N, C-alpha and C positions, 0 to 999 in steps of 0.2 A: 228630931227636929233638923239635924244637917240634909236631910230627904227634902222636907220640906222646901228648904233655902235652896235646895238645888230646881228644884221643880219651880221655883219663884223666878227663880233668875232665866233658867230655859223658856217659863211662859214669856217675859220680859223681852228674851233677844229675837223669838217669834213673831212679836208683836213688831218691837221695834224692825223686824226683817222684814212682814209679810204686808203691815200697816203700810207704810208709803209708799209701799210696792203697787200694791191696791189703787191708790191716790192717784199713783202716777199712771198707773193704767188704763185708770180712767180719763184721765185730761189725754194722754195720747188718744185714746179711742174721739175723743170728740174732738182731737185735731186733725186727724183721718177724715174724722166724718165731715169736717168744714171742708178741707180740699179736694174730697168726691164732690160736695156741690158746688165747690168753684167748677172742676172738671164737668158738670150739669149745667153750670151756666155758659159753659162754653158751647156744648152743644143744642140749648135751651135758643142759643144768641143765634148760631147757626138756623136752626131753625126759622125762626122769626126773620131772618133776613132772607131767606126763602117764599116767605110769608105772609109780606106786605106788612110787616110790623108785628104780627098777631104770633103768639104763642101757643102751643099744641093746644085742641081742641076738640074733644068729641061731643056733641052732643045727643042723648042725656048719658052722662056719664057720673057714676054715685062712688067710684072710687079711683084716685089717684093712677094706678095701674094703666087703664085706657089709654087714657091722653099722652103720660110719658112715656109709653113701648111706640109712639111714633119717633120716636128720634132713633129706634134701632131698626135697622143697623147704619141707616144712612148718614145721620149726625154724631151717634158713638155705638161702636162696636163690641164691646163688653156691657153684659146684663150685672157686673160685678158694683159696678157705679150706682144702682140704685138699692143697694144694702147697705145700711149703716154698717162700719166697725164695730159700732157697740151693741147689736142686737146679736152679733155671731149667725144671723142666719143664713140659708143658700140661695143667691141669687135666681130671679125668676128665668124660667128660658123666654130663649129669646125668637118668640110667635107675637102675633099678634095680640095687642091687649094682655102680654104676661101670661097668657091660659093656664090655670093651676098653681101661676106664682104668685108671689106677692114682695112688693117693694116697700121700702122702709118710709117713705116722706111723702109729706101731706104737699099738694098743689093748690096753688089758688089757679084753677081754670076760668081762660076769658081775656087775661091783661093782653096789653099792648107792651109795646117798646115804649110807648111815648107816654107814659106814667111818671110819678115821681119817681126819682132813683133812689127812695127808701122805700118804695112799694114791696111787702113781701111775695115771693115767689113761690120759693120753696122750703119747707121746712121739717125739721125731726116730725115724726108722726103726732099730732095733736090728741087731747084726751075729746074734743068735738068739734063741731064745725062751723062754731058761731066766731064773730070777731072778740079779738080781745084785746081790753083795755089794759093800760098801767096795772098793775097789780092783781090782776086778773091770771085766774090757774090757766096756762097751754099746754102746760107737762105734766105728766104725773108727779105727784108729792108723794108718792107711797115706794114709787118702784115699779107698783103693778099695771098693766094696761086698762088701757089705752095711753098712749102718749109716753112712755117707759123707755125709748132710744138708747139713751143715757140713765137707766135706772130713778132717782130720785132727785136728779142733778141736776136736769135742767134740757137745752138741747138749741141746736142751732138755726140759724133764722139765714137762708140768703134773699137776697132783695136783687130787685130786679136790675142792679145797676153792676152786679156779680159780687158786692160784699158779704159776706157774711159774719154772723151778731150772735152769740151768743147770749142765752138770756136762763136766769133762775126757773123755777117751774112756774114762779108766778111773774108772769110777763114785768122784761122791765121797760116795754117801749110798745107802743099801740102796734094792733097788728088788725089793721082793718079788713073788712072783705065791700070793697066798692060796690057798686048794683052794675049787674051782669057776668058779675066775677063769682065763684063757686070756690068753697074750700072743700078741695078733696081729699081726704083720706084716706089711706091705702086698707086696701080689704082687710075681713079678717082671715 
């Protein structure tokens, strides 16, 4: 009986110690991701300033790697900014198209700086490349790919104005894909 009590107390202590740490680690990873998205916004805004208000674009691009690689090395020197802290992946190589590497962010290609400030520009990887309405799934609901940068907790959305908003797996706000814009998820 005493042994059962000791095992129970030890189990409770492990849960109390690791449970909150795991939660705080996930919250910290989302916060670090938001900071990275803001850093990427600076690079995207500098690019757009040099390109008559257009954000990076490569036609035809099928994944976010090709247009986002246009930022390196002139607008951002380190490729680590393209990898979400929630995934633990290695940064892509600093070569055109990030050949052989992968970024962790979905990109709304075809936008200009003169669109509404709340227009999404870059997000954590999404479950698909369609527009999302409030309440529709945007990120993984079960922690499995696709769209699982932060497991099943949701993800960050960088807007054209540089602000970042977190949303749970079901969109807390609309994420439209305007005419002439393509939502590009990272490659496989």
